[in-house]
C-alpha positions as CSV (number, residue, x, y, z in Angstrom):
1,X,118.7,122.5,-29.0
2,X,117.5,126.1,-29.5
3,X,119.8,128.8,-30.7
4,X,120.3,130.6,-27.4
5,X,123.8,129.3,-27.3
6,X,125.9,126.9,-29.5
7,X,129.2,127.2,-27.7
8,X,129.9,126.6,-24.0
9,X,132.9,127.6,-21.9
10,X,133.5,125.1,-19.1
11,X,134.8,127.0,-16.1
12,X,136.4,124.1,-14.3
13,X,138.9,121.3,-14.6
14,X,139.3,117.6,-14.1
15,X,136.6,114.9,-14.3
16,X,133.7,117.3,-14.1
17,X,135.0,119.4,-17.0
18,X,135.4,116.2,-19.0
19,X,131.9,115.2,-18.1
20,X,130.4,118.5,-19.3
21,X,132.4,118.5,-22.5
22,X,131.1,114.9,-23.2
23,X,127.4,116.1,-22.7
24,X,128.0,119.1,-25.0
25,X,129.5,116.8,-27.7
26,X,126.4,114.6,-27.5
27,X,124.2,117.7,-28.1
28,X,126.4,119.1,-30.9
29,X,127.6,122.1,-28.8
30,X,131.1,123.5,-29.2
31,X,133.2,123.6,-26.1
32,X,136.0,125.8,-24.7
33,X,138.1,124.6,-21.9
34,X,140.0,126.9,-19.4
35,X,143.1,125.9,-17.6
36,X,145.9,127.0,-15.5
37,X,149.5,126.9,-16.7
38,X,149.9,123.6,-14.8
39,X,146.9,122.1,-16.6
40,X,147.8,122.9,-20.2
41,X,148.1,119.2,-21.2
42,X,145.3,118.0,-19.0
43,X,142.6,115.6,-20.2
44,X,139.8,118.2,-20.0
45,X,141.8,120.6,-22.3
46,X,142.4,117.9,-24.8
47,X,138.7,116.9,-24.8
48,X,137.4,120.4,-25.7
49,X,137.6,122.0,-29.2
50,X,139.5,125.1,-27.9
51,X,141.1,126.2,-24.7
52,X,142.1,129.4,-22.9
53,X,144.9,129.7,-20.3
54,X,143.8,131.6,-17.2
55,X,147.0,132.1,-15.3
56,X,149.5,130.4,-12.9
57,X,148.9,127.0,-11.2
58,X,147.3,128.5,-8.0
59,X,143.5,128.3,-8.2
60,X,143.4,131.9,-6.8
61,X,145.2,133.0,-9.9
62,X,143.3,130.9,-12.4
63,X,140.1,129.0,-11.8
64,X,138.9,131.4,-9.1
65,X,139.5,134.5,-11.3
66,X,136.0,135.4,-12.4
67,X,137.3,138.3,-14.5
68,X,139.8,136.1,-16.5
69,X,137.2,133.4,-17.1
70,X,134.7,135.9,-18.5
71,X,137.4,137.5,-20.6
72,X,138.3,134.0,-21.9
73,X,134.6,133.4,-22.8
74,X,134.3,136.6,-24.7
75,X,137.7,136.1,-26.4
76,X,136.9,132.6,-27.5
77,X,133.4,133.4,-28.8
78,X,131.7,131.2,-26.2
79,X,128.1,132.1,-25.6
80,X,127.5,130.3,-22.3
81,X,129.4,129.4,-19.2
82,X,129.0,126.1,-17.3
83,X,130.6,126.2,-13.8
84,X,130.8,122.5,-13.0
85,X,131.2,122.0,-9.2
86,X,133.5,123.6,-6.7
87,X,135.5,126.7,-7.6
88,X,133.0,129.5,-8.6
89,X,130.0,127.2,-9.2
90,X,128.1,128.6,-6.2
91,X,129.4,132.2,-6.4
92,X,126.4,134.5,-7.0
93,X,128.7,137.4,-8.0
94,X,130.3,135.3,-10.7
95,X,126.9,134.2,-12.0
96,X,125.8,137.8,-12.2
97,X,129.0,138.9,-13.9
98,X,128.5,136.2,-16.5
99,X,125.0,137.5,-17.2
100,X,126.2,141.1,-17.2
101,X,128.6,140.1,-19.9
102,X,125.6,139.0,-22.0
103,X,126.6,135.4,-21.6
104,X,124.2,132.6,-20.6
105,X,124.8,131.3,-17.1
106,X,124.2,127.5,-17.0
107,X,122.7,127.3,-13.5
108,X,120.1,128.8,-11.2
109,X,119.7,132.6,-10.8
110,X,122.3,134.5,-8.9
111,X,119.6,135.4,-6.4
112,X,118.9,131.7,-5.7
113,X,122.6,130.9,-5.4
114,X,123.0,133.8,-2.9
115,X,120.1,132.6,-0.8
116,X,121.3,129.0,-0.7
117,X,124.9,130.0,-0.2
118,X,123.9,131.7,3.0
119,X,123.3,128.6,5.1
120,X,121.3,130.2,7.9
121,X,119.1,132.0,5.4
122,X,118.6,128.8,3.5
123,X,117.4,127.1,6.7
124,X,114.9,129.9,7.3
125,X,113.5,129.5,3.8
126,X,113.3,125.8,4.2
127,X,111.3,126.2,7.5
128,X,109.1,128.8,5.7
129,X,108.4,126.1,3.1
130,X,107.3,123.6,5.8
131,X,110.5,121.5,5.6
132,X,111.9,120.3,9.0
133,X,115.1,121.9,10.3
134,X,117.4,121.2,13.3
135,X,117.7,123.7,16.2
136,X,120.3,126.2,15.1
137,X,121.2,129.9,15.3
138,X,123.5,132.5,13.8
139,X,126.4,133.9,15.9
140,X,126.2,137.6,15.2
141,X,128.5,138.9,17.9
142,X,132.0,138.2,19.2
143,X,131.3,137.7,22.9
144,X,131.9,134.4,24.6
145,X,128.8,134.8,26.6
146,X,126.6,135.1,23.6
147,X,128.1,132.0,22.0
148,X,127.6,130.1,25.2
149,X,124.0,131.2,25.6
150,X,123.2,130.2,22.0
151,X,125.0,126.8,22.4
152,X,123.2,126.0,25.7
153,X,119.9,126.8,24.0
154,X,120.7,124.4,21.1
155,X,122.3,121.8,23.2
156,X,125.5,119.8,23.0
157,X,126.9,118.2,20.9
158,X,126.6,120.7,18.2
159,X,128.4,121.8,15.0
160,X,130.0,125.1,14.1
161,X,129.6,125.9,10.4
162,X,130.7,128.6,8.1
163,X,127.6,130.5,6.9
164,X,129.0,130.8,3.4
165,X,130.6,127.4,3.3
166,X,129.8,124.1,1.6
167,X,131.1,120.6,0.9
168,X,131.7,119.9,4.6
169,X,134.7,122.2,4.6
170,X,135.5,123.8,8.0
171,X,132.8,122.1,10.1
172,X,133.8,121.7,13.7
173,X,132.1,119.4,16.2
174,X,131.9,120.7,19.7
175,X,130.9,118.5,22.7
176,X,131.4,120.9,25.6
177,X,131.3,124.6,26.5
178,X,135.1,124.5,27.1
179,X,135.8,123.8,23.4
180,X,133.3,126.2,21.9
181,X,135.3,129.4,21.5
182,X,138.4,127.8,19.9
183,X,136.2,126.0,17.4
184,X,134.3,129.2,16.5
185,X,137.6,131.0,15.9
186,X,138.9,128.2,13.6
187,X,135.7,128.1,11.6
188,X,135.6,131.9,11.3
189,X,139.2,132.0,10.1
190,X,138.6,129.3,7.5
191,X,135.4,130.8,6.3
192,X,137.1,134.2,5.8
193,X,140.0,132.6,3.9
194,X,138.0,130.2,1.7
195,X,134.5,131.7,1.4
196,X,135.1,135.4,1.9
197,X,132.9,135.5,5.1
198,X,133.7,134.9,8.7
199,X,130.1,134.5,9.7
200,X,129.3,131.3,11.5
201,X,126.3,129.5,12.8
202,X,125.7,126.8,15.4
203,X,123.6,123.7,14.6
204,X,122.4,120.7,16.7
205,X,124.5,117.6,16.0
206,X,122.8,114.2,15.8
207,X,125.5,111.6,16.7
208,X,124.0,108.7,14.9
209,X,122.8,110.1,11.7
210,X,122.6,109.4,8.0
211,X,123.3,112.0,5.3
212,X,120.7,111.6,2.6
213,X,120.2,113.9,-0.3
214,X,117.6,114.3,-3.0
215,X,118.4,115.2,-6.6
216,X,115.9,117.7,-8.1
217,X,115.5,119.3,-11.5
218,X,113.5,122.5,-12.1
219,X,112.6,124.6,-15.1
220,X,112.8,127.9,-13.3
221,X,109.0,128.4,-13.7
222,X,107.8,126.4,-10.7
223,X,107.9,122.9,-12.3
224,X,110.2,120.6,-10.2
225,X,110.7,116.9,-10.2
226,X,113.0,114.6,-8.2
227,X,115.3,111.9,-9.3
228,X,115.1,110.0,-6.0
229,X,117.7,110.0,-3.2
230,X,121.3,109.2,-2.5
231,X,122.9,108.0,0.8
232,X,126.1,109.9,1.3
233,X,126.8,108.8,4.9
234,X,130.4,107.4,4.4
235,X,132.5,110.6,5.0
236,X,135.8,111.7,6.2
237,X,136.0,115.2,7.7
238,X,132.3,115.7,6.7
239,X,133.2,115.1,3.1
240,X,131.7,112.3,1.1
241,X,133.7,109.2,0.1
242,X,131.1,106.6,-0.9
243,X,127.5,107.3,-2.1
244,X,124.7,105.0,-3.2
245,X,121.2,104.9,-4.4
246,X,118.6,104.0,-3.3
247,X,119.4,104.6,0.3
248,X,119.5,101.2,1.9
249,X,117.1,100.2,4.7
250,X,115.1,103.4,4.3
251,X,111.3,102.9,4.6
252,X,109.2,103.8,1.6
253,X,107.3,106.3,3.8
254,X,110.6,108.1,4.7
255,X,111.8,108.0,1.1
256,X,108.6,109.7,-0.1
257,X,108.7,112.3,2.6
258,X,112.3,113.2,1.8
259,X,111.6,113.5,-1.9
260,X,108.3,115.4,-1.3
261,X,110.1,118.0,1.0
262,X,113.0,118.4,-1.5
263,X,110.5,119.2,-4.3
264,X,108.4,121.4,-2.1
265,X,111.5,123.5,-1.2
266,X,112.8,123.7,-4.8
267,X,109.4,124.8,-6.0
268,X,109.2,127.5,-3.4
269,X,112.4,129.0,-4.9
270,X,111.3,128.5,-8.5
271,X,114.5,126.5,-8.9
272,X,116.1,126.2,-12.4
273,X,118.4,123.2,-13.4
274,X,119.8,120.4,-11.3
275,X,120.2,120.9,-7.6
276,X,120.5,118.8,-4.5
277,X,118.6,119.2,-1.3
278,X,120.6,117.6,1.5
279,X,119.1,116.2,4.7
280,X,120.3,114.8,8.0
281,X,118.3,111.7,8.9
282,X,118.1,110.4,12.5
283,X,119.2,106.8,12.2
284,X,117.0,105.7,15.0
285,X,113.7,107.4,14.1
286,X,114.3,108.1,10.3
287,X,113.1,111.7,11.0
288,X,114.8,114.0,8.5
289,X,116.0,117.6,8.8
290,X,117.1,120.1,6.1
291,X,120.8,120.6,5.9
292,X,121.5,122.7,2.8
293,X,120.8,123.0,-0.9
294,X,123.6,122.8,-3.4
295,X,122.9,124.9,-6.5
296,X,125.0,122.9,-8.9
297,X,125.7,119.5,-10.4
298,X,126.9,117.1,-7.7
299,X,130.1,115.0,-7.7
300,X,127.9,111.9,-7.2
301,X,125.3,112.7,-9.9
302,X,126.5,109.7,-12.0
303,X,124.9,107.1,-9.8
304,X,121.5,108.8,-10.2
305,X,122.0,108.7,-13.9
306,X,122.8,105.0,-13.8
307,X,119.6,104.0,-12.0
308,X,117.3,106.5,-13.8
309,X,118.8,106.6,-17.3
310,X,118.5,110.4,-17.2
311,X,121.4,112.4,-18.5
312,X,121.4,115.2,-15.8
313,X,124.0,117.3,-17.5
314,X,122.3,117.2,-20.9
315,X,119.0,118.3,-19.2
316,X,120.9,121.1,-17.4
317,X,122.1,122.4,-20.7
318,X,118.7,122.1,-22.3
319,X,117.0,124.0,-19.4
320,X,119.6,126.8,-19.6
321,X,119.0,126.9,-23.4
322,X,115.4,127.8,-22.8
323,X,113.9,124.4,-23.6
324,X,112.3,123.9,-20.2
325,X,112.0,120.5,-18.4
326,X,111.0,117.8,-20.8
327,X,110.3,115.2,-18.0
328,X,107.4,114.7,-15.7
329,X,107.7,112.9,-12.4
330,X,106.0,109.8,-13.8
331,X,108.7,109.6,-16.4
332,X,111.4,109.0,-13.8
333,X,111.8,105.4,-12.6
334,X,114.7,104.1,-10.4
335,X,116.0,100.7,-11.6
336,X,118.3,98.6,-9.4
337,X,121.1,100.0,-7.3
338,X,124.2,102.0,-7.9
339,X,127.3,102.8,-5.8
340,X,130.1,105.3,-6.2
341,X,133.5,105.2,-4.7
342,X,135.7,108.3,-4.9
343,X,139.4,107.6,-5.4
344,X,141.5,110.3,-3.8
345,X,145.3,110.9,-3.8
346,X,145.6,110.9,-0.1
347,X,147.0,108.8,2.8
348,X,144.1,107.5,5.1
349,X,146.7,106.4,7.7
350,X,147.9,110.0,8.1
351,X,144.5,111.7,8.6
352,X,143.8,111.7,4.9
353,X,146.7,113.9,4.1
354,X,146.8,114.7,0.3
355,X,149.5,113.0,-1.7
356,X,151.1,114.5,-4.7
357,X,153.3,113.2,-7.5
358,X,153.3,111.8,-11.0
359,X,150.9,108.9,-11.8
360,X,153.5,106.5,-13.0
361,X,150.8,103.8,-13.4
362,X,147.1,104.4,-13.7
363,X,144.8,101.5,-14.7
364,X,141.1,101.3,-14.2
365,X,138.6,98.5,-15.0
366,X,137.1,98.6,-18.5
367,X,133.9,100.7,-18.7
368,X,130.8,98.7,-19.4
369,X,127.0,99.3,-19.1
370,X,127.5,98.3,-15.4
371,X,130.8,100.0,-14.6
372,X,131.4,103.7,-15.1
373,X,134.7,105.5,-14.6
374,X,134.8,109.3,-14.5
375,X,138.3,110.7,-14.3
376,X,140.3,113.8,-15.3
377,X,143.7,112.0,-15.2
378,X,145.8,109.8,-17.5
379,X,148.9,107.8,-16.8
380,X,151.8,110.1,-16.5
381,X,149.8,113.1,-15.3
382,X,150.8,114.9,-12.1
383,X,148.7,115.3,-9.0
384,X,149.6,118.8,-7.8
385,X,149.0,120.4,-4.4
386,X,146.9,123.1,-6.0
387,X,143.6,121.4,-6.5
388,X,141.3,118.8,-4.9
389,X,143.0,115.4,-4.9
390,X,140.1,113.5,-6.5
391,X,141.6,111.1,-9.1
392,X,138.5,109.3,-10.3
393,X,135.0,108.1,-9.4
394,X,134.1,104.4,-10.0
395,X,130.4,103.7,-10.2
396,X,128.7,100.3,-10.5
397,X,125.1,99.4,-11.3
398,X,123.2,96.2,-10.8
399,X,119.7,94.8,-10.2
400,X,120.2,95.0,-6.4
401,X,122.7,96.2,-3.8
402,X,124.4,92.9,-3.2
403,X,125.3,92.4,-6.9
404,X,126.3,96.1,-7.1
405,X,128.7,95.6,-4.2
406,X,130.1,92.6,-5.9
407,X,130.8,94.5,-9.1
408,X,132.4,97.3,-7.1
409,X,134.7,94.8,-5.3
410,X,135.8,93.5,-8.7
411,X,136.2,97.0,-10.1
412,X,138.4,98.2,-7.2
413,X,140.4,95.0,-7.4
414,X,141.4,96.0,-11.0
415,X,142.6,99.5,-10.0
416,X,146.3,100.0,-10.1
417,X,147.8,103.4,-9.2
418,X,151.5,104.0,-8.6
419,X,153.3,107.2,-7.9
420,X,151.0,108.6,-5.2
421,X,149.3,107.2,-2.1
422,X,145.5,106.6,-2.5
423,X,142.5,105.5,-0.5
424,X,141.8,102.5,-2.8
425,X,142.7,99.9,-0.1
426,X,140.4,101.8,2.4
427,X,137.6,101.7,-0.1
428,X,138.1,97.9,-0.5
429,X,138.1,97.4,3.3
430,X,135.0,99.6,3.7
431,X,132.8,97.7,1.2
432,X,133.8,94.4,2.8
433,X,133.1,95.6,6.4
434,X,130.0,94.1,8.0
435,X,128.7,97.5,9.1
436,X,128.7,98.5,5.4
437,X,127.4,95.3,3.8
438,X,124.4,95.1,6.2
439,X,121.9,97.6,4.8
440,X,121.2,100.6,7.1
441,X,124.2,100.2,9.4
442,X,126.2,103.1,8.0
443,X,126.1,106.6,9.5
444,X,128.2,109.7,9.2
445,X,130.6,108.6,12.0
446,X,131.4,105.3,10.2
447,X,135.1,105.9,9.8
448,X,135.5,107.1,13.4
449,X,133.6,104.2,14.8
450,X,135.5,101.6,12.8
451,X,138.9,103.3,12.6
452,X,140.7,100.3,14.0
453,X,139.0,97.8,11.7
454,X,139.8,100.0,8.7
455,X,143.4,100.6,9.7
456,X,143.0,104.4,9.9
457,X,145.6,106.4,11.6
């Protein structure tokens, strides 16, 4: 590494904070964790060399306090800030504040974050770069007539989305004009509360669609490569639950087109670091359409690491430290298949309601070269209502999808969690379901279509 920074403050918690600390340790970088009062004894705090307490348990008084995070970085002597994912990771003002404090921001430029954070603007930029987009439009006024006119032009069914949103949060499906206004009001309210903006936009909804994303890496100077695609179609409430790579039953022509368009778009923005260009793919035609770009490390980055052998977080740190991108496209090869299952503390029978409590028992399968466990919890830790209920990610890797699924079946069978309700049984039922085991049958409405088979409430 160069000398641009030797100490990194990780502005996050849980498994992603542990993951970043692990990469820093590999590179010989010092680490500073931040935590709320509720997280003082958490795994990510224990993993780092030093820690700083930000405030009370509430994320709004701790992990979302940009001023306190920057104060902690300066107080601890950290020279750089890694935002992880979620919280302030895609907040352009936070990125700029980090730079203004003469700290290194480990991520793309604040300008790029702002462009991609405004979803309608990102769509416009994608279209300008020659990337296909779905029919959509911003809702600038408050009148019912304007909303109806825009909706009729796009066509039902459609989605209402928060312009500043992400991660599937707040998306409303609308099938008729009668349901339009109420859905708009709900999304506006949620957008104002969670993202600081009540602006919404309408987008055409493809009922039978796949959600496929492409991992890209850029050096900020126009050199961008891709690390192939991931299928993220198994979702609840538009949020991912199971991801895999390569995307099954995707033609080589479609795969190349997706990767080509993702690189083209990232190059047009002179993108720096890891990012993910997300697409909706029509299951019938395999036509793809730009959805959004996430300007951060993804939850599911690990399966890409398993098939490519590329340490994405280590490269992210190297790029931020001024070393550029050491890989060329021909250096990246995808070997075999990898699948990730996200284990959440939630009750799938009660509309995935989060479950809280002490993890009285927490046992995972042993980690091997074929089985990877990323978690921020230990037995005895408490799952609180203050943060995302993700307990762990289990990833398996094998020569082909069939063997990869078999490994996942074994791995999930060894998971024992007591003290909170989880989705482990749902994950087991899902990977055994014929619509999942047959390549290419999964789409974004999988849980809705098979709710009875999967015993969903």
